[in-house]
VOZA-798320 format. One record per atom (N, C-alpha, C): residue number from 0; residue in three letters; atom name; x, y, z; chain. Coordinates in nm, 4 decimals, decimal comma. Layout:
REM VOZA-798320
n | res | atom | u | v | w | chain
NUM | ALA | CA | X | Y | Z | A
...
END
This chain:
REM VOZA-798320
n | res | atom | u | v | w | chain
0 | MET | N | 3,3125 | -0,4539 | -1,3575 | A
0 | MET | CA | 3,1991 | -0,3919 | -1,2860 | A
0 | MET | C | 3,2398 | -0,2833 | -1,1913 | A
1 | ASP | N | 3,1805 | -0,1720 | -1,1933 | A
1 | ASP | CA | 3,2105 | -0,0652 | -1,1045 | A
1 | ASP | C | 3,1463 | -0,0957 | -0,9690 | A
2 | THR | N | 3,2140 | -0,1051 | -0,8617 | A
2 | THR | CA | 3,1526 | -0,1337 | -0,7285 | A
2 | THR | C | 3,1663 | -0,0094 | -0,6410 | A
3 | THR | N | 3,2021 | 0,1074 | -0,6938 | A
3 | THR | CA | 3,2154 | 0,2218 | -0,5999 | A
3 | THR | C | 3,0768 | 0,2630 | -0,5554 | A
4 | ALA | N | 3,0705 | 0,3259 | -0,4354 | A
4 | ALA | CA | 2,9480 | 0,3713 | -0,3808 | A
4 | ALA | C | 2,8855 | 0,4785 | -0,4639 | A
5 | GLN | N | 2,7537 | 0,4779 | -0,4789 | A
5 | GLN | CA | 2,6868 | 0,5852 | -0,5490 | A
5 | GLN | C | 2,6765 | 0,7042 | -0,4590 | A
6 | THR | N | 2,7125 | 0,8291 | -0,5103 | A
6 | THR | CA | 2,7130 | 0,9474 | -0,4360 | A
6 | THR | C | 2,6001 | 1,0288 | -0,4640 | A
7 | THR | N | 2,5379 | 1,0143 | -0,5754 | A
7 | THR | CA | 2,4058 | 1,0769 | -0,6071 | A
7 | THR | C | 2,3050 | 0,9859 | -0,6399 | A
8 | THR | N | 2,1786 | 1,0254 | -0,6140 | A
8 | THR | CA | 2,0712 | 0,9413 | -0,6486 | A
8 | THR | C | 1,9616 | 1,0220 | -0,7113 | A
9 | THR | N | 1,8757 | 0,9587 | -0,7884 | A
9 | THR | CA | 1,7510 | 1,0174 | -0,8365 | A
9 | THR | C | 1,6476 | 0,9368 | -0,7816 | A
10 | ASP | N | 1,5518 | 0,9968 | -0,7103 | A
10 | ASP | CA | 1,4446 | 0,9259 | -0,6468 | A
10 | ASP | C | 1,3277 | 0,9012 | -0,7428 | A
11 | HIS | N | 1,3126 | 0,7764 | -0,7860 | A
11 | HIS | CA | 1,2100 | 0,7359 | -0,8737 | A
11 | HIS | C | 1,0980 | 0,6630 | -0,7964 | A
12 | ASN | N | 1,1119 | 0,6462 | -0,6675 | A
12 | ASN | CA | 1,0118 | 0,5779 | -0,5789 | A
12 | ASN | C | 1,0230 | 0,4253 | -0,6151 | A
13 | ILE | N | 0,9571 | 0,3511 | -0,5234 | A
13 | ILE | CA | 0,9398 | 0,2088 | -0,5368 | A
13 | ILE | C | 0,7905 | 0,1895 | -0,5271 | A
14 | TRP | N | 0,7364 | 0,1188 | -0,6180 | A
14 | TRP | CA | 0,5986 | 0,0918 | -0,6252 | A
14 | TRP | C | 0,5716 | -0,0550 | -0,5750 | A
15 | THR | N | 0,4943 | -0,0703 | -0,4731 | A
15 | THR | CA | 0,4659 | -0,2011 | -0,4180 | A
15 | THR | C | 0,3565 | -0,2642 | -0,5039 | A
16 | GLY | N | 0,3594 | -0,3836 | -0,5334 | A
16 | GLY | CA | 0,2519 | -0,4524 | -0,6095 | A
16 | GLY | C | 0,1968 | -0,5588 | -0,5281 | A
17 | MET | N | 0,0621 | -0,5820 | -0,5392 | A
17 | MET | CA | -0,0011 | -0,6888 | -0,4731 | A
17 | MET | C | -0,1162 | -0,7534 | -0,5545 | A
18 | THR | N | -0,1565 | -0,8668 | -0,5245 | A
18 | THR | CA | -0,2687 | -0,9329 | -0,5902 | A
18 | THR | C | -0,3819 | -0,9430 | -0,4960 | A
19 | ALA | N | -0,5048 | -0,9447 | -0,5526 | A
19 | ALA | CA | -0,6280 | -0,9475 | -0,4696 | A
19 | ALA | C | -0,7346 | -1,0395 | -0,5301 | A
20 | THR | N | -0,8103 | -1,0997 | -0,4521 | A
20 | THR | CA | -0,9280 | -1,1723 | -0,5036 | A
20 | THR | C | -1,0386 | -1,0704 | -0,5537 | A
21 | GLY | N | -1,0478 | -0,9587 | -0,4788 | A
21 | GLY | CA | -1,1341 | -0,8487 | -0,5263 | A
21 | GLY | C | -1,0705 | -0,7257 | -0,5431 | A
22 | PRO | N | -0,9913 | -0,7100 | -0,6555 | A
22 | PRO | CA | -0,9076 | -0,5876 | -0,6714 | A
22 | PRO | C | -0,9915 | -0,4569 | -0,6810 | A
23 | ARG | N | -1,1122 | -0,4581 | -0,7404 | A
23 | ARG | CA | -1,1905 | -0,3445 | -0,7418 | A
23 | ARG | C | -1,2460 | -0,3030 | -0,6069 | A
24 | ALA | N | -1,2793 | -0,3999 | -0,5243 | A
24 | ALA | CA | -1,3351 | -0,3683 | -0,3844 | A
24 | ALA | C | -1,2069 | -0,3138 | -0,3030 | A
25 | LEU | N | -1,0899 | -0,3736 | -0,3248 | A
25 | LEU | CA | -0,9734 | -0,3245 | -0,2463 | A
25 | LEU | C | -0,9429 | -0,1851 | -0,2904 | A
26 | ARG | N | -0,9486 | -0,1457 | -0,4181 | A
26 | ARG | CA | -0,9335 | -0,0154 | -0,4595 | A
26 | ARG | C | -1,0356 | 0,0778 | -0,3950 | A
27 | ALA | N | -1,1630 | 0,0435 | -0,3913 | A
27 | ALA | CA | -1,2640 | 0,1308 | -0,3250 | A
27 | ALA | C | -1,2330 | 0,1412 | -0,1793 | A
28 | TRP | N | -1,1866 | 0,0407 | -0,1047 | A
28 | TRP | CA | -1,1520 | 0,0476 | 0,0304 | A
28 | TRP | C | -1,0304 | 0,1483 | 0,0489 | A
29 | LEU | N | -0,9378 | 0,1389 | -0,0351 | A
29 | LEU | CA | -0,8203 | 0,2293 | -0,0325 | A
29 | LEU | C | -0,8566 | 0,3706 | -0,0505 | A
30 | VAL | N | -0,9597 | 0,4001 | -0,1432 | A
30 | VAL | CA | -1,0099 | 0,5354 | -0,1665 | A
30 | VAL | C | -1,0674 | 0,5889 | -0,0296 | A
31 | GLU | N | -1,1383 | 0,4982 | 0,0342 | A
31 | GLU | CA | -1,1975 | 0,5456 | 0,1606 | A
31 | GLU | C | -1,0868 | 0,5722 | 0,2628 | A
32 | LEU | N | -0,9758 | 0,5024 | 0,2544 | A
32 | LEU | CA | -0,8569 | 0,5212 | 0,3483 | A
32 | LEU | C | -0,7838 | 0,6564 | 0,3184 | A
33 | GLY | N | -0,7962 | 0,7077 | 0,1933 | A
33 | GLY | CA | -0,7333 | 0,8254 | 0,1561 | A
33 | GLY | C | -0,6431 | 0,8215 | 0,0259 | A
34 | PHE | N | -0,6450 | 0,7117 | -0,0406 | A
34 | PHE | CA | -0,5765 | 0,6960 | -0,1644 | A
34 | PHE | C | -0,6600 | 0,7642 | -0,2790 | A
35 | ILE | N | -0,5884 | 0,7794 | -0,3932 | A
35 | ILE | CA | -0,6561 | 0,8452 | -0,5103 | A
35 | ILE | C | -0,6502 | 0,7381 | -0,6208 | A
36 | GLU | N | -0,7630 | 0,7110 | -0,6867 | A
36 | GLU | CA | -0,7607 | 0,6142 | -0,7960 | A
36 | GLU | C | -0,6683 | 0,6544 | -0,9086 | A
37 | GLY | N | -0,5895 | 0,5704 | -0,9550 | A
37 | GLY | CA | -0,5048 | 0,5922 | -1,0744 | A
37 | GLY | C | -0,5504 | 0,4969 | -1,1870 | A
38 | VAL | N | -0,4635 | 0,4642 | -1,2720 | A
38 | VAL | CA | -0,4972 | 0,3856 | -1,3923 | A
38 | VAL | C | -0,5528 | 0,2547 | -1,3530 | A
39 | LEU | N | -0,6480 | 0,2058 | -1,4346 | A
39 | LEU | CA | -0,7167 | 0,0652 | -1,4203 | A
39 | LEU | C | -0,7223 | 0,0124 | -1,5587 | A
40 | VAL | N | -0,6523 | -0,1062 | -1,5645 | A
40 | VAL | CA | -0,6489 | -0,1771 | -1,6926 | A
40 | VAL | C | -0,7246 | -0,3157 | -1,6647 | A
41 | GLU | N | -0,8285 | -0,3340 | -1,7255 | A
41 | GLU | CA | -0,9077 | -0,4654 | -1,6909 | A
41 | GLU | C | -0,9614 | -0,5155 | -1,8202 | A
42 | ASP | N | -1,0018 | -0,6450 | -1,8058 | A
42 | ASP | CA | -1,0672 | -0,7232 | -1,9148 | A
42 | ASP | C | -1,1682 | -0,8070 | -1,8546 | A
43 | GLY | N | -1,2938 | -0,7730 | -1,8624 | A
43 | GLY | CA | -1,4019 | -0,8498 | -1,7975 | A
43 | GLY | C | -1,3755 | -0,8435 | -1,6369 | A
44 | ASP | N | -1,3690 | -0,9633 | -1,5782 | A
44 | ASP | CA | -1,3453 | -0,9711 | -1,4306 | A
44 | ASP | C | -1,2056 | -0,9609 | -1,3884 | A
45 | LEU | N | -1,1070 | -0,9622 | -1,4892 | A
45 | LEU | CA | -0,9665 | -0,9640 | -1,4590 | A
45 | LEU | C | -0,9133 | -0,8214 | -1,4543 | A
46 | VAL | N | -0,8482 | -0,7875 | -1,3541 | A
46 | VAL | CA | -0,7703 | -0,6574 | -1,3449 | A
46 | VAL | C | -0,6239 | -0,6932 | -1,3745 | A
47 | HIS | N | -0,5809 | -0,6450 | -1,4941 | A
47 | HIS | CA | -0,4397 | -0,6739 | -1,5262 | A
47 | HIS | C | -0,3374 | -0,5897 | -1,4530 | A
48 | HIS | N | -0,3827 | -0,4664 | -1,4376 | A
48 | HIS | CA | -0,2945 | -0,3698 | -1,3730 | A
48 | HIS | C | -0,3803 | -0,2467 | -1,3228 | A
49 | SER | N | -0,3510 | -0,1948 | -1,2031 | A
49 | SER | CA | -0,4154 | -0,0764 | -1,1506 | A
49 | SER | C | -0,3149 | -0,0077 | -1,0622 | A
50 | GLU | N | -0,3320 | 0,1183 | -1,0483 | A
50 | GLU | CA | -0,2478 | 0,1958 | -0,9524 | A
50 | GLU | C | -0,3392 | 0,2823 | -0,8599 | A
51 | MET | N | -0,2971 | 0,2895 | -0,7391 | A
51 | MET | CA | -0,3585 | 0,3672 | -0,6338 | A
51 | MET | C | -0,2497 | 0,4641 | -0,5889 | A
52 | LEU | N | -0,2764 | 0,5974 | -0,5878 | A
52 | LEU | CA | -0,1796 | 0,7031 | -0,5612 | A
52 | LEU | C | -0,1988 | 0,7458 | -0,4143 | A
53 | TRP | N | -0,0969 | 0,7579 | -0,3363 | A
53 | TRP | CA | -0,0964 | 0,8236 | -0,2035 | A
53 | TRP | C | -0,0740 | 0,9753 | -0,2201 | A
54 | PRO | N | -0,1615 | 1,0596 | -0,1674 | A
54 | PRO | CA | -0,1573 | 1,2025 | -0,2005 | A
54 | PRO | C | -0,0270 | 1,2634 | -0,1517 | A
55 | GLU | N | 0,0430 | 1,1986 | -0,0579 | A
55 | GLU | CA | 0,1592 | 1,2559 | -0,0089 | A
55 | GLU | C | 0,2872 | 1,2003 | -0,0886 | A
56 | GLY | N | 0,2579 | 1,1148 | -0,1829 | A
56 | GLY | CA | 0,3593 | 1,0601 | -0,2586 | A
56 | GLY | C | 0,3638 | 0,9064 | -0,2653 | A
57 | GLY | N | 0,3972 | 0,8461 | -0,3727 | A
57 | GLY | CA | 0,4034 | 0,7029 | -0,3820 | A
57 | GLY | C | 0,2762 | 0,6436 | -0,4407 | A
58 | ARG | N | 0,2978 | 0,5109 | -0,4777 | A
58 | ARG | CA | 0,1776 | 0,4391 | -0,5425 | A
58 | ARG | C | 0,1800 | 0,2951 | -0,4937 | A
59 | VAL | N | 0,0667 | 0,2311 | -0,5159 | A
59 | VAL | CA | 0,0561 | 0,0849 | -0,5016 | A
59 | VAL | C | -0,0133 | 0,0328 | -0,6188 | A
60 | MET | N | 0,0428 | -0,0811 | -0,6785 | A
60 | MET | CA | -0,0228 | -0,1482 | -0,7847 | A
60 | MET | C | -0,0989 | -0,2694 | -0,7397 | A
61 | ILE | N | -0,2131 | -0,2873 | -0,7982 | A
61 | ILE | CA | -0,3033 | -0,3994 | -0,7575 | A
61 | ILE | C | -0,3575 | -0,4668 | -0,8789 | A
62 | SER | N | -0,3511 | -0,5959 | -0,8738 | A
62 | SER | CA | -0,4007 | -0,6768 | -0,9910 | A
62 | SER | C | -0,4788 | -0,7998 | -0,9358 | A
63 | SER | N | -0,5414 | -0,8624 | -1,0232 | A
63 | SER | CA | -0,6188 | -0,9862 | -0,9853 | A
63 | SER | C | -0,5177 | -1,1025 | -0,9472 | A
64 | GLY | N | -0,5480 | -1,1683 | -0,8445 | A
64 | GLY | CA | -0,4715 | -1,2837 | -0,8163 | A
64 | GLY | C | -0,4839 | -1,3907 | -0,9211 | A
65 | ARG | N | -0,3686 | -1,4401 | -0,9817 | A
65 | ARG | CA | -0,3753 | -1,5338 | -1,0836 | A
65 | ARG | C | -0,2705 | -1,6414 | -1,0640 | A
66 | THR | N | -0,3008 | -1,7637 | -1,1054 | A
66 | THR | CA | -0,1939 | -1,8647 | -1,0964 | A
66 | THR | C | -0,1388 | -1,9029 | -1,2363 | A
67 | ASP | N | -0,1968 | -1,8436 | -1,3403 | A
67 | ASP | CA | -0,1501 | -1,8713 | -1,4770 | A
67 | ASP | C | -0,0485 | -1,7736 | -1,5298 | A
68 | ASP | N | 0,0005 | -1,6817 | -1,4448 | A
68 | ASP | CA | 0,1010 | -1,5812 | -1,4907 | A
68 | ASP | C | 0,2175 | -1,5797 | -1,3949 | A
69 | PRO | N | 0,3399 | -1,6050 | -1,4321 | A
69 | PRO | CA | 0,4469 | -1,6125 | -1,3312 | A
69 | PRO | C | 0,4835 | -1,4646 | -1,2798 | A
70 | HIS | N | 0,4373 | -1,3663 | -1,3427 | A
70 | HIS | CA | 0,4582 | -1,2271 | -1,2929 | A
70 | HIS | C | 0,3770 | -1,1922 | -1,1711 | A
71 | PHE | N | 0,2792 | -1,2712 | -1,1472 | A
71 | PHE | CA | 0,1893 | -1,2507 | -1,0240 | A
71 | PHE | C | 0,2079 | -1,3587 | -0,9234 | A
72 | THR | N | 0,3274 | -1,3697 | -0,8601 | A
72 | THR | CA | 0,3590 | -1,4797 | -0,7768 | A
72 | THR | C | 0,3224 | -1,4395 | -0,6264 | A
73 | THR | N | 0,3024 | -1,3196 | -0,5974 | A
73 | THR | CA | 0,2721 | -1,2810 | -0,4569 | A
73 | THR | C | 0,1382 | -1,3414 | -0,4228 | A
74 | PRO | N | 0,1215 | -1,4185 | -0,3114 | A
74 | PRO | CA | -0,0057 | -1,4731 | -0,2766 | A
74 | PRO | C | -0,0942 | -1,3628 | -0,2312 | A
75 | VAL | N | -0,2266 | -1,3734 | -0,2567 | A
75 | VAL | CA | -0,3353 | -1,2774 | -0,2146 | A
75 | VAL | C | -0,3096 | -1,2569 | -0,0582 | A
76 | GLY | N | -0,3127 | -1,1360 | -0,0128 | A
76 | GLY | CA | -0,2950 | -1,1117 | 0,1231 | A
76 | GLY | C | -0,1491 | -1,1189 | 0,1708 | A
77 | GLY | N | -0,0504 | -1,1339 | 0,0872 | A
77 | GLY | CA | 0,0811 | -1,1560 | 0,1312 | A
77 | GLY | C | 0,1697 | -1,0279 | 0,1221 | A
78 | ALA | N | 0,1173 | -0,9130 | 0,0994 | A
78 | ALA | CA | 0,1888 | -0,7835 | 0,0992 | A
78 | ALA | C | 0,2003 | -0,7125 | 0,2314 | A
79 | MET | N | 0,3171 | -0,6498 | 0,2540 | A
79 | MET | CA | 0,3366 | -0,5675 | 0,3640 | A
79 | MET | C | 0,3773 | -0,4310 | 0,3017 | A
80 | VAL | N | 0,3054 | -0,3255 | 0,3488 | A
80 | VAL | CA | 0,3340 | -0,1921 | 0,2865 | A
80 | VAL | C | 0,3495 | -0,0939 | 0,3995 | A
81 | TYR | N | 0,4445 | 0,0028 | 0,3924 | A
81 | TYR | CA | 0,4640 | 0,1148 | 0,4753 | A
81 | TYR | C | 0,4358 | 0,2465 | 0,3981 | A
82 | VAL | N | 0,3471 | 0,3256 | 0,4509 | A
82 | VAL | CA | 0,3083 | 0,4550 | 0,3907 | A
82 | VAL | C | 0,3518 | 0,5659 | 0,4762 | A
83 | VAL | N | 0,4301 | 0,6554 | 0,4275 | A
83 | VAL | CA | 0,4634 | 0,7709 | 0,5034 | A
83 | VAL | C | 0,3545 | 0,8736 | 0,4945 | A
84 | THR | N | 0,3161 | 0,9262 | 0,6116 | A
84 | THR | CA | 0,2185 | 1,0287 | 0,6135 | A
84 | THR | C | 0,2484 | 1,1325 | 0,7303 | A
85 | ASP | N | 0,2092 | 1,2514 | 0,6940 | A
85 | ASP | CA | 0,2319 | 1,3593 | 0,8026 | A
85 | ASP | C | 0,0964 | 1,3614 | 0,8842 | A
86 | ARG | N | 0,0009 | 1,2839 | 0,8512 | A
86 | ARG | CA | -0,1281 | 1,2889 | 0,9201 | A
86 | ARG | C | -0,1764 | 1,1480 | 0,9660 | A
87 | PRO | N | -0,0942 | 1,0841 | 1,0512 | A
87 | PRO | CA | -0,1355 | 0,9459 | 1,0926 | A
87 | PRO | C | -0,2634 | 0,9384 | 1,1673 | A
88 | ASP | N | -0,2878 | 1,0492 | 1,2450 | A
88 | ASP | CA | -0,4138 | 1,0401 | 1,3291 | A
88 | ASP | C | -0,5375 | 1,0462 | 1,2357 | A
89 | GLU | N | -0,5291 | 1,1232 | 1,1308 | A
89 | GLU | CA | -0,6461 | 1,1271 | 1,0365 | A
89 | GLU | C | -0,6614 | 1,0006 | 0,9666 | A
90 | VAL | N | -0,5567 | 0,9382 | 0,9209 | A
90 | VAL | CA | -0,5666 | 0,8103 | 0,8507 | A
90 | VAL | C | -0,6120 | 0,6990 | 0,9433 | A
91 | HIS | N | -0,5681 | 0,7085 | 1,0723 | A
91 | HIS | CA | -0,6101 | 0,6116 | 1,1678 | A
91 | HIS | C | -0,7655 | 0,6162 | 1,1974 | A
92 | GLU | N | -0,8126 | 0,7445 | 1,1931 | A
92 | GLU | CA | -0,9607 | 0,7662 | 1,2120 | A
92 | GLU | C | -1,0360 | 0,6960 | 1,0933 | A
93 | ARG | N | -0,9847 | 0,7202 | 0,9687 | A
93 | ARG | CA | -1,0510 | 0,6661 | 0,8528 | A
93 | ARG | C | -1,0447 | 0,5144 | 0,8593 | A
94 | ALA | N | -0,9353 | 0,4540 | 0,9034 | A
94 | ALA | CA | -0,9248 | 0,3134 | 0,9116 | A
94 | ALA | C | -1,0155 | 0,2544 | 1,0173 | A
95 | GLN | N | -1,0292 | 0,3262 | 1,1273 | A
95 | GLN | CA | -1,1301 | 0,2789 | 1,2290 | A
95 | GLN | C | -1,2701 | 0,2848 | 1,1669 | A
96 | ALA | N | -1,3049 | 0,3850 | 1,0969 | A
96 | ALA | CA | -1,4425 | 0,4034 | 1,0415 | A
96 | ALA | C | -1,4633 | 0,2914 | 0,9352 | A
97 | LEU | N | -1,3613 | 0,2369 | 0,8706 | A
97 | LEU | CA | -1,3690 | 0,1319 | 0,7758 | A
97 | LEU | C | -1,3815 | -0,0034 | 0,8499 | A
98 | GLY | N | -1,3557 | -0,0125 | 0,9777 | A
98 | GLY | CA | -1,3617 | -0,1359 | 1,0534 | A
98 | GLY | C | -1,2275 | -0,2183 | 1,0247 | A
99 | ALA | N | -1,1243 | -0,1512 | 0,9987 | A
99 | ALA | CA | -0,9967 | -0,2231 | 0,9641 | A
99 | ALA | C | -0,9545 | -0,2935 | 1,0889 | A
100 | THR | N | -0,8927 | -0,4146 | 1,0803 | A
100 | THR | CA | -0,8261 | -0,4802 | 1,1895 | A
100 | THR | C | -0,6944 | -0,4146 | 1,2246 | A
101 | VAL | N | -0,6972 | -0,3675 | 1,3376 | A
101 | VAL | CA | -0,5675 | -0,3006 | 1,3870 | A
101 | VAL | C | -0,4622 | -0,4039 | 1,4365 | A
102 | THR | N | -0,3450 | -0,4031 | 1,3855 | A
102 | THR | CA | -0,2452 | -0,4840 | 1,4380 | A
102 | THR | C | -0,1474 | -0,4285 | 1,5219 | A
103 | ARG | N | -0,1366 | -0,2997 | 1,5128 | A
103 | ARG | CA | -0,0436 | -0,2178 | 1,6003 | A
103 | ARG | C | -0,1169 | -0,0816 | 1,6259 | A
104 | PRO | N | -0,1471 | -0,0537 | 1,7421 | A
104 | PRO | CA | -0,2306 | 0,0681 | 1,7676 | A
104 | PRO | C | -0,1547 | 0,1909 | 1,7392 | A
105 | LEU | N | -0,2280 | 0,3019 | 1,7202 | A
105 | LEU | CA | -0,1598 | 0,4342 | 1,6958 | A
105 | LEU | C | -0,0731 | 0,4646 | 1,8185 | A
106 | GLU | N | 0,0495 | 0,4941 | 1,7896 | A
106 | GLU | CA | 0,1456 | 0,5186 | 1,9003 | A
106 | GLU | C | 0,2581 | 0,6094 | 1,8557 | A
107 | ASP | N | 0,3217 | 0,6653 | 1,9577 | A
107 | ASP | CA | 0,4508 | 0,7411 | 1,9305 | A
107 | ASP | C | 0,5636 | 0,6383 | 1,9747 | A
108 | THR | N | 0,6653 | 0,6439 | 1,9000 | A
108 | THR | CA | 0,7806 | 0,5551 | 1,9205 | A
108 | THR | C | 0,8988 | 0,6317 | 1,9805 | A
109 | ASP | N | 0,9910 | 0,5577 | 2,0335 | A
109 | ASP | CA | 1,1119 | 0,6168 | 2,0893 | A
109 | ASP | C | 1,1940 | 0,7024 | 1,9943 | A
110 | ASP | N | 1,1835 | 0,6646 | 1,8601 | A
110 | ASP | CA | 1,2694 | 0,7398 | 1,7626 | A
110 | ASP | C | 1,1868 | 0,8572 | 1,7095 | A
111 | GLY | N | 1,0754 | 0,8989 | 1,7692 | A
111 | GLY | CA | 1,0004 | 1,0190 | 1,7328 | A
111 | GLY | C | 0,8930 | 0,9946 | 1,6236 | A
112 | SER | N | 0,8721 | 0,8784 | 1,5809 | A
112 | SER | CA | 0,7763 | 0,8514 | 1,4757 | A
112 | SER | C | 0,6397 | 0,8313 | 1,5499 | A
113 | ARG | N | 0,5410 | 0,8449 | 1,4725 | A
113 | ARG | CA | 0,3900 | 0,8182 | 1,5142 | A
113 | ARG | C | 0,3293 | 0,7467 | 1,4151 | A
114 | GLY | N | 0,2626 | 0,6302 | 1,4439 | A
114 | GLY | CA | 0,2031 | 0,5549 | 1,3398 | A
114 | GLY | C | 0,1270 | 0,4288 | 1,3920 | A
115 | PHE | N | 0,0705 | 0,3507 | 1,3066 | A
115 | PHE | CA | -0,0079 | 0,2288 | 1,3403 | A
115 | PHE | C | 0,0009 | 0,1354 | 1,2295 | A
116 | SER | N | -0,0570 | 0,0181 | 1,2448 | A
116 | SER | CA | -0,0647 | -0,0828 | 1,1388 | A
116 | SER | C | -0,2019 | -0,1511 | 1,1401 | A
117 | ILE | N | -0,2523 | -0,1809 | 1,0237 | A
117 | ILE | CA | -0,3809 | -0,2495 | 0,9970 | A
117 | ILE | C | -0,3705 | -0,3633 | 0,8947 | A
118 | LEU | N | -0,4683 | -0,4357 | 0,8856 | A
118 | LEU | CA | -0,4901 | -0,5358 | 0,7795 | A
118 | LEU | C | -0,6038 | -0,4816 | 0,6844 | A
119 | ASP | N | -0,5849 | -0,4965 | 0,5545 | A
119 | ASP | CA | -0,6907 | -0,4631 | 0,4613 | A
119 | ASP | C | -0,7883 | -0,5845 | 0,4471 | A
120 | PRO | N | -0,8987 | -0,5739 | 0,3719 | A
120 | PRO | CA | -0,9927 | -0,6830 | 0,3620 | A
120 | PRO | C | -0,9308 | -0,8050 | 0,2970 | A
121 | GLU | N | -0,8211 | -0,7958 | 0,2188 | A
121 | GLU | CA | -0,7499 | -0,9099 | 0,1582 | A
121 | GLU | C | -0,6453 | -0,9725 | 0,2519 | A
122 | GLY | N | -0,6217 | -0,9173 | 0,3615 | A
122 | GLY | CA | -0,5196 | -0,9636 | 0,4573 | A
122 | GLY | C | -0,3777 | -0,9028 | 0,4459 | A
123 | ASN | N | -0,3635 | -0,7979 | 0,3621 | A
123 | ASN | CA | -0,2372 | -0,7374 | 0,3440 | A
123 | ASN | C | -0,2141 | -0,6442 | 0,4663 | A
124 | SER | N | -0,0844 | -0,6320 | 0,5090 | A
124 | SER | CA | -0,0442 | -0,5579 | 0,6263 | A
124 | SER | C | -0,0098 | -0,4137 | 0,5787 | A
125 | TRP | N | -0,0658 | -0,3112 | 0,6294 | A
125 | TRP | CA | -0,0379 | -0,1704 | 0,6030 | A
125 | TRP | C | 0,0037 | -0,0997 | 0,7248 | A
126 | SER | N | 0,1144 | -0,0379 | 0,7208 | A
126 | SER | CA | 0,1665 | 0,0487 | 0,8278 | A
126 | SER | C | 0,1669 | 0,1977 | 0,7801 | A
127 | PHE | N | 0,1164 | 0,2859 | 0,8601 | A
127 | PHE | CA | 0,1165 | 0,4309 | 0,8330 | A
127 | PHE | C | 0,1951 | 0,4913 | 0,9370 | A
128 | GLY | N | 0,2839 | 0,5802 | 0,9005 | A
128 | GLY | CA | 0,3604 | 0,6504 | 1,0037 | A
128 | GLY | C | 0,4406 | 0,7721 | 0,9499 | A
129 | THR | N | 0,4871 | 0,8502 | 1,0416 | A
129 | THR | CA | 0,5618 | 0,9672 | 1,0022 | A
129 | THR | C | 0,7084 | 0,9411 | 0,9783 | A
130 | TYR | N | 0,7619 | 0,8215 | 1,0054 | A
130 | TYR | CA | 0,8973 | 0,7912 | 0,9767 | A
130 | TYR | C | 0,9221 | 0,7902 | 0,8278 | A
131 | ALA | N | 1,0140 | 0,8788 | 0,7813 | A
131 | ALA | CA | 1,0375 | 0,8876 | 0,6406 | A
131 | ALA | C | 1,1865 | 0,8571 | 0,6000 | A
132 | GLY | N | 1,2536 | 0,7937 | 0,6945 | A
132 | GLY | CA | 1,3884 | 0,7505 | 0,6765 | A
132 | GLY | C | 1,4839 | 0,8527 | 0,7201 | A
END
């Protein structure tokens, strides 16, 4: 096995996945927050797979919370997501308009980042900020 450090990378992004008791309602809430609706694969009341696109890059996958499938082991409300944005003040205003529970107020940090954290209606933690690594 080659254990040498990788000197070049190709950025394919990482897509966070979460389960929800109301995946369609969560998708609608995320649209109000600034996400764009992506693919939606459903069967009756069950959302098998869906994607929400962040306009500045990245995606989140949302599916129905299920106990009958080992691929969906994350408990509803158990996700933590960090979203990079150049416009944290605008996103914060939208979050306030939605009545989101703020868990960390909009603030500037010592490392030069600006951001805040909220809970979505399912209890997932979302942080939005300018820190991009």
